[in-house]
SEVEXKE-54757 format. One record per atom (N, C-alpha, C, O): z, x, y; atom name. Coordinates in Angstrom, 3 decimals. Each point is the difference from the previous one (the first is absolute). Example, Ala and Ser with C-alpha at 12.3 -4.5 7.8 and 13.67 -1.06 7.14 Angstrom:
// SEVEXKE-54757
<node <7.800 13.190 -5.690> N>
<node <0.000 -0.890 1.190> CA>
<node <0.000 0.900 1.200> C>
<node <0.665 1.036 -0.019> O>
<node <-1.385 -1.386 1.069> N>
<node <0.060 0.820 1.190> CA>
<node <0.730 -0.770 1.090> C>
<node <0.169 0.509 1.108> O>
//
This chain:
// SEVEXKE-54757
<node <-49.650 -13.283 -12.302> N>
<node <-0.167 0.576 1.327> CA>
<node <-1.397 -0.373 0.510> C>
<node <-0.975 0.053 -0.749> O>
<node <0.890 -0.418 1.983> N>
<node <-1.244 -0.403 0.636> CA>
<node <-0.922 1.219 0.152> C>
<node <0.331 0.947 0.714> O>
<node <-1.480 -0.977 -1.386> N>
<node <-0.923 1.143 0.008> CA>
<node <-0.548 0.289 1.398> C>
<node <-0.222 1.155 0.365> O>
<node <0.010 -2.210 0.403> N>
<node <-0.519 0.207 1.353> CA>
<node <1.013 0.761 0.852> C>
<node <-0.373 0.896 0.757> O>
<node <1.651 -1.251 -0.877> N>
<node <1.028 0.721 0.758> CA>
<node <0.086 1.457 -0.450> C>
<node <0.211 0.889 0.825> O>
<node <-0.370 -0.639 -2.116> N>
<node <0.014 1.380 -0.492> CA>
<node <-1.170 0.793 0.577> C>
<node <0.172 1.151 0.401> O>
<node <-1.358 -1.756 -0.357> N>
<node <-1.167 0.676 0.581> CA>
<node <0.224 0.298 1.480> C>
<node <-0.317 1.089 0.478> O>
<node <0.865 -2.064 0.240> N>
<node <0.273 0.206 1.425> CA>
<node <1.017 1.127 0.173> C>
<node <-0.167 0.860 0.866> O>
<node <1.206 -0.862 -1.675> N>
<node <1.025 1.047 0.098> CA>
<node <-0.607 1.379 -0.260> C>
<node <0.270 0.941 0.746> O>
<node <-1.089 -0.809 -1.798> N>
<node <-0.644 1.292 -0.291> CA>
<node <-0.837 0.470 1.188> C>
<node <0.064 1.161 0.407> O>
<node <-0.840 -2.077 0.132> N>
<node <-0.876 0.340 1.123> CA>
<node <0.809 0.403 1.232> C>
<node <-0.291 1.017 0.628> O>
<node <1.292 -1.803 -0.286> N>
<node <0.769 0.271 1.225> CA>
<node <0.835 1.268 -0.117> C>
<node <0.204 0.692 0.997> O>
<node <0.282 -0.373 -2.192> N>
<node <0.709 1.266 -0.202> CA>
<node <-0.991 1.158 0.125> C>
<node <0.282 0.993 0.672> O>
<node <-1.442 -1.121 -1.318> N>
<node <-1.009 1.065 0.044> CA>
<node <-0.477 0.265 1.428> C>
<node <-0.255 1.146 0.368> O>
<node <0.136 -2.205 0.432> N>
<node <-0.456 0.139 1.385> CA>
<node <1.116 0.489 0.929> C>
<node <-0.261 0.351 1.151> O>
<node <1.502 -0.327 -1.648> N>
<node <1.124 0.418 0.833> CA>
<node <0.579 -1.108 0.847> C>
<node <0.846 0.249 0.860> O>
<node <-1.297 -1.488 -1.095> N>
<node <0.527 -1.136 0.756> CA>
<node <1.392 -0.408 -0.479> C>
<node <0.783 -0.576 0.755> O>
<node <-0.486 0.881 -2.014> N>
<node <1.330 -0.255 -0.568> CA>
<node <0.525 1.303 -0.580> C>
<node <-0.783 0.836 -0.453> O>
<node <2.095 -0.654 0.461> N>
<node <0.572 1.225 -0.561> CA>
<node <-0.229 0.080 -1.509> C>
<node <-0.201 -1.012 -0.671> O>
<node <0.236 2.229 0.164> N>
<node <-0.236 0.204 -1.437> CA>
<node <1.276 -0.095 -0.825> C>
<node <-0.042 0.174 -1.218> O>
<node <1.163 -0.442 1.853> N>
<node <1.242 -0.203 -0.739> CA>
<node <0.983 1.143 0.108> C>
<node <1.189 -0.177 -0.265> O>
<node <-1.667 1.349 0.652> N>
<node <0.927 1.116 0.170> CA>
<node <0.860 -0.271 1.227> C>
<node <-0.489 -0.519 1.003> O>
<node <1.748 0.863 -1.080> N>
<node <0.942 -0.141 1.118> CA>
<node <0.104 -1.436 0.493> C>
<node <0.102 -0.234 1.205> O>
<node <-0.127 -0.736 -2.124> N>
<node <0.042 -1.412 0.399> CA>
<node <1.239 -0.691 -0.570> C>
<node <0.426 0.277 -1.121> O>
<node <0.130 -1.166 1.907> N>
<node <1.103 -0.866 -0.427> CA>
<node <-0.374 -1.428 0.353> C>
<node <-0.592 -0.260 1.047> O>
<node <0.944 -0.661 -1.930> N>
<node <-0.329 -1.405 0.228> CA>
<node <1.280 -0.811 0.178> C>
<node <0.993 0.209 -0.698> O>
<node <-1.042 -1.130 1.639> N>
<node <1.118 -0.889 0.281> CA>
<node <-0.525 -1.426 0.032> C>
<node <-1.001 -0.274 0.661> O>
<node <1.652 -0.620 -1.352> N>
<node <-0.399 -1.406 -0.016> CA>
<node <0.924 -0.821 0.874> C>
<node <1.170 0.337 0.180> O>
<node <-1.702 -1.402 0.352> N>
<node <0.832 -0.869 0.817> CA>
<node <-0.787 -1.163 0.551> C>
<node <-1.127 -0.272 -0.416> O>
<node <1.744 -0.408 1.357> N>
<node <-0.616 -1.146 0.645> CA>
<node <-0.921 0.497 1.116> C>
<node <0.411 0.797 0.844> O>
<node <-1.638 -1.267 -0.846> N>
<node <-1.006 0.473 0.944> CA>
<node <0.279 -0.494 1.415> C>
<node <0.507 -1.101 0.216> O>
<node <-0.854 1.953 0.729> N>
<node <0.023 -0.376 1.416> CA>
<node <-1.420 -0.298 0.470> C>
<node <-0.246 -0.192 1.190> O>
<node <-0.688 0.157 -2.149> N>
<node <-1.396 -0.268 0.329> CA>
<node <-0.789 1.293 0.082> C>
<node <0.570 1.088 0.081> O>
<node <-1.864 -1.218 -0.104> N>
<node <-0.893 1.153 0.060> CA>
<node <-1.090 -0.170 -1.035> C>
<node <-0.030 -0.988 -0.733> O>
<node <-0.858 1.953 0.679> N>
<node <-1.094 -0.045 -0.958> CA>
<node <0.237 1.007 -1.120> C>
<node <0.556 1.077 0.216> O>
<node <-0.985 -1.446 -1.397> N>
<node <0.129 0.856 -1.166> CA>
<node <-0.977 1.160 0.126> C>
<node <-1.179 -0.205 0.289> O>
<node <1.662 1.413 -0.502> N>
<node <-0.839 1.194 0.107> CA>
<node <-1.009 0.098 -1.127> C>
<node <-0.991 0.719 0.128> O>
<node <1.216 -1.422 -1.227> N>
<node <-0.937 0.070 -1.121> CA>
<node <-1.075 -1.074 0.115> C>
<node <-1.187 0.323 0.059> O>
<node <1.575 -1.580 -0.026> N>
<node <-0.996 -1.094 -0.027> CA>
<node <-0.411 -0.467 1.389> C>
<node <-1.032 -0.657 0.145> O>
<node <1.820 0.984 0.883> N>
<node <-0.323 -0.401 1.364> CA>
<node <0.450 -1.393 0.388> C>
<node <-0.097 -0.379 1.167> O>
<node <0.591 -0.395 -2.132> N>
<node <0.448 -1.373 0.284> CA>
<node <1.361 0.024 0.702> C>
<node <0.760 0.962 -0.104> O>
<node <-0.488 -2.028 0.804> N>
<node <1.267 -0.145 0.718> CA>
<node <1.159 -0.133 -0.987> C>
<node <-0.112 -0.681 -1.020> O>
<node <1.219 1.338 1.337> N>
<node <1.248 -0.184 -0.742> CA>
<node <0.838 -0.949 0.845> C>
<node <0.432 0.342 1.101> O>
<node <-0.214 -1.516 -1.625> N>
<node <0.700 -1.034 0.769> CA>
<node <1.463 0.391 0.240> C>
<node <0.637 0.656 -0.824> O>
<node <-0.134 -1.084 1.981> N>
<node <1.398 0.240 0.359> CA>
<node <0.902 -0.667 -1.026> C>
<node <-0.269 -1.115 -0.446> O>
<node <1.324 1.797 0.081> N>
<node <1.032 -0.469 -0.939> CA>
<node <-0.486 -0.122 -1.444> C>
<node <0.662 -0.635 -0.821> O>
<node <-1.799 1.232 0.507> N>
<node <-0.378 0.156 -1.404> CA>
<node <0.336 1.441 -0.366> C>
<node <0.365 0.789 0.871> O>
<node <-0.482 -0.445 -2.120> N>
<node <0.310 1.373 -0.417> CA>
<node <-1.119 0.949 0.383> C>
<node <-1.180 -0.342 -0.071> O>
<node <1.572 1.542 0.478> N>
<node <-0.966 1.068 0.195> CA>
<node <0.615 1.311 -0.473> C>
<node <1.199 0.088 -0.265> O>
<node <-2.035 0.905 0.170> N>
<node <0.442 1.347 -0.365> CA>
<node <-0.337 0.913 1.158> C>
<node <-1.138 0.026 0.471> O>
<node <2.135 0.728 -0.008> N>
<node <-0.230 1.027 1.007> CA>
<node <-0.053 1.333 -0.727> C>
<node <0.965 0.404 -0.650> O>
<node <-2.088 0.269 0.763> N>
<node <-0.187 1.298 -0.617> CA>
<node <0.181 1.042 1.097> C>
<node <-0.799 0.068 0.933> O>
<node <1.846 0.740 -1.045> N>
<node <0.291 1.022 0.999> CA>
<node <-0.410 1.344 -0.585> C>
<node <0.507 0.423 -1.039> O>
<node <-1.436 0.242 1.728> N>
<node <-0.527 1.278 -0.489> CA>
<node <0.251 1.087 1.025> C>
<node <-0.095 -0.220 1.208> O>
<node <0.414 1.389 -1.712> N>
<node <0.132 1.177 0.849> CA>
<node <-1.147 0.939 -0.333> C>
<node <-0.162 0.415 -1.148> O>
<node <-0.621 -0.089 2.148> N>
<node <-1.114 0.912 -0.203> CA>
<node <0.473 1.434 -0.085> C>
<node <1.171 0.296 0.237> O>
<node <-2.089 0.591 -0.576> N>
<node <0.330 1.422 -0.072> CA>
<node <0.413 0.545 1.361> C>
<node <0.716 0.998 0.085> O>
<node <-1.175 -1.663 0.990> N>
<node <0.351 0.426 1.353> CA>
<node <1.322 -0.611 0.474> C>
<node <0.423 0.232 1.133> O>
<node <0.234 -1.021 -2.011> N>
<node <1.272 -0.615 0.340> CA>
<node <-0.118 -1.350 0.670> C>
<node <1.009 -0.664 0.240> O>
<node <-2.232 0.244 0.066> N>
<node <-0.206 -1.296 0.647> CA>
<node <0.217 -1.137 -0.990> C>
<node <-0.499 0.044 -1.125> O>
<node <1.250 -1.069 1.550> N>
<node <0.266 -1.168 -0.858> CA>
<node <-0.934 -1.133 0.354> C>
<node <-0.262 -0.265 1.173> O>
<node <-0.239 -0.406 -2.203> N>
<node <-0.812 -1.197 0.210> CA>
<node <0.604 -1.128 -0.817> C>
<node <0.554 0.221 -1.077> O>
<node <-0.669 -1.431 1.600> N>
<node <0.475 -1.186 -0.708> CA>
<node <-1.201 -0.891 -0.257> C>
<node <-0.734 -0.363 0.919> O>
<node <0.548 0.019 -2.183> N>
<node <-1.126 -0.811 -0.433> CA>
<node <0.542 -1.281 -0.615> C>
<node <0.891 0.056 -0.847> O>
<node <-1.409 -1.210 1.256> N>
<node <0.438 -1.292 -0.535> CA>
<node <-0.974 -0.497 -1.054> C>
<node <-1.214 0.141 0.152> O>
<node <1.749 -0.725 -1.228> N>
<node <-0.836 -0.575 -1.053> CA>
<node <0.663 -1.229 -0.600> C>
<node <1.224 -0.124 -0.016> O>
<node <-2.071 -0.790 -0.482> N>
<node <0.503 -1.080 -0.852> CA>
<node <0.556 0.647 -1.270> C>
<node <-0.458 1.078 -0.380> O>
<node <1.420 -1.698 -0.278> N>
<node <0.509 0.573 -1.250> CA>
<node <-1.092 0.224 -1.057> C>
<node <0.016 1.028 -0.678> O>
<node <-0.957 -1.957 0.524> N>
<node <-1.063 0.170 -1.000> CA>
<node <-0.933 1.147 0.405> C>
<node <-0.489 0.729 -0.862> O>
<node <0.244 -0.567 2.141> N>
<node <-0.836 1.106 0.470> CA>
<node <0.719 1.332 -0.188> C>
<node <-0.619 1.003 -0.356> O>
<node <1.925 -1.002 0.596> N>
<node <0.777 1.219 -0.243> CA>
<node <-0.054 0.379 -1.475> C>
<node <-0.103 1.182 -0.329> O>
<node <0.171 -2.166 -0.561> N>
<node <-0.071 0.280 -1.439> CA>
<node <-1.338 0.654 -0.352> C>
<node <-0.041 0.932 -0.802> O>
<node <-1.048 -1.415 1.398> N>
<node <-1.315 0.603 -0.246> CA>
<node <-0.042 1.421 0.556> C>
<node <-0.466 0.916 -0.678> O>
<node <0.948 -0.723 1.904> N>
<node <0.045 1.332 0.597> CA>
<node <0.815 0.948 -0.867> C>
<node <-0.421 1.127 -0.262> O>
<node <1.597 -1.586 -0.188> N>
<node <0.883 0.836 -0.804> CA>
<node <-0.653 0.386 -1.325> C>
<node <0.135 1.140 -0.443> O>
<node <-0.832 -2.066 -0.186> N>
<node <-0.703 0.282 -1.250> CA>
<node <-1.021 1.119 0.203> C>
<node <-0.077 0.932 -0.800> O>
<node <-0.694 -1.031 1.858> N>
<node <-1.021 1.021 0.279> CA>
<node <0.653 1.322 0.389> C>
<node <-0.404 1.055 -0.489> O>
<node <1.400 -1.100 1.356> N>
<node <0.656 1.230 0.443> CA>
<node <0.641 0.735 -1.176> C>
<node <-0.083 1.225 -0.084> O>
<node <0.719 -1.962 -0.822> N>
<node <0.610 0.636 -1.168> CA>
<node <-1.042 0.583 -0.937> C>
<node <0.218 1.070 -0.569> O>
<node <-1.341 -1.747 0.395> N>
<node <-1.042 0.533 -0.883> CA>
<node <-0.593 1.275 0.598> C>
<node <-0.341 0.922 -0.741> O>
<node <0.216 -0.853 2.049> N>
<node <-0.511 1.208 0.640> CA>
<node <1.026 1.117 -0.049> C>
<node <-0.361 1.171 -0.120> O>
<node <1.642 -1.524 0.211> N>
<node <1.055 1.004 -0.099> CA>
<node <-0.022 0.651 -1.376> C>
<node <0.182 1.212 -0.123> O>
<node <-0.405 -2.013 -0.905> N>
<node <-0.062 0.530 -1.357> CA>
<node <-1.157 0.980 -0.129> C>
<node <0.132 1.020 -0.676> O>
<node <-1.251 -1.307 1.305> N>
<node <-1.159 0.895 -0.058> CA>
<node <0.256 1.306 0.746> C>
<node <-0.538 1.041 -0.376> O>
<node <1.365 -1.083 1.443> N>
<node <0.285 1.202 0.791> CA>
<node <0.983 0.925 -0.691> C>
<node <0.016 1.201 0.267> O>
<node <0.798 -1.743 -1.145> N>
<node <1.058 0.786 -0.631> CA>
<node <-0.561 1.113 -0.869> C>
<node <-0.975 -0.182 -0.730> O>
<node <1.606 1.316 0.828> N>
<node <-0.352 1.125 -0.869> CA>
<node <0.914 -0.093 -1.211> C>
<node <1.217 -0.101 0.152> O>
<node <-1.788 0.133 -1.359> N>
<node <0.862 -0.106 -1.168> CA>
<node <0.967 1.156 -0.112> C>
<node <-0.343 1.147 0.285> O>
<node <1.542 -1.459 -0.699> N>
<node <1.018 1.027 -0.182> CA>
<node <-0.114 0.502 -1.432> C>
<node <0.110 -0.764 -0.959> O>
<node <-0.334 2.069 0.838> N>
<node <-0.137 0.588 -1.338> CA>
<node <1.367 0.439 -0.498> C>
<node <0.862 0.368 0.798> O>
<node <-0.657 -0.403 -2.102> N>
<node <1.296 0.447 -0.526> CA>
<node <0.207 1.488 0.266> C>
<node <-0.946 0.788 0.007> O>
<node <2.170 -0.438 0.205> N>
<node <0.356 1.388 0.269> CA>
<node <-0.076 0.809 -1.289> C>
<node <0.607 -0.359 -1.009> O>
<node <-1.342 1.429 1.054> N>
<node <-0.092 0.889 -1.157> CA>
<node <0.802 1.257 0.299> C>
<node <-0.182 0.629 1.042> O>
<node <1.055 -0.273 -1.946> N>
<node <0.828 1.186 0.168> CA>
<node <-0.517 1.082 -0.938> C>
<node <-0.083 -0.189 -1.214> O>
<node <-0.260 1.317 1.804> N>
<node <-0.518 1.101 -0.808> CA>
<node <1.138 0.635 -0.784> C>
<node <1.119 0.113 0.499> O>
<node <-1.408 0.303 -1.731> N>
<node <1.058 0.670 -0.790> CA>
<node <0.403 1.315 0.648> C>
<node <-0.827 0.684 0.602> O>
<node <2.088 -0.340 -0.729> N>
<node <0.527 1.230 0.613> CA>
<node <-0.296 1.220 -0.811> C>
<node <0.378 1.106 0.387> O>
//
């Protein structure tokens, strides 16, 4: 994994420029063009891109475009942050009757 892309993903998620992964769905397909939300480079028409569709807590939907390699970096960071947010589930203890 490209370390520079991982650093950019961490920074952009922390700044709120990219979603943190909650309430997100990704769709792959042929690009209609646009700029990658992670690296800022152009996504050429008819190459592969990833559309990340996110629903905010307010119900507003946003669509974010990324190169597949940039999406992989974003996903790696988002998943690692999700793991840190998780509260561990403790085993259920049943008191004797």
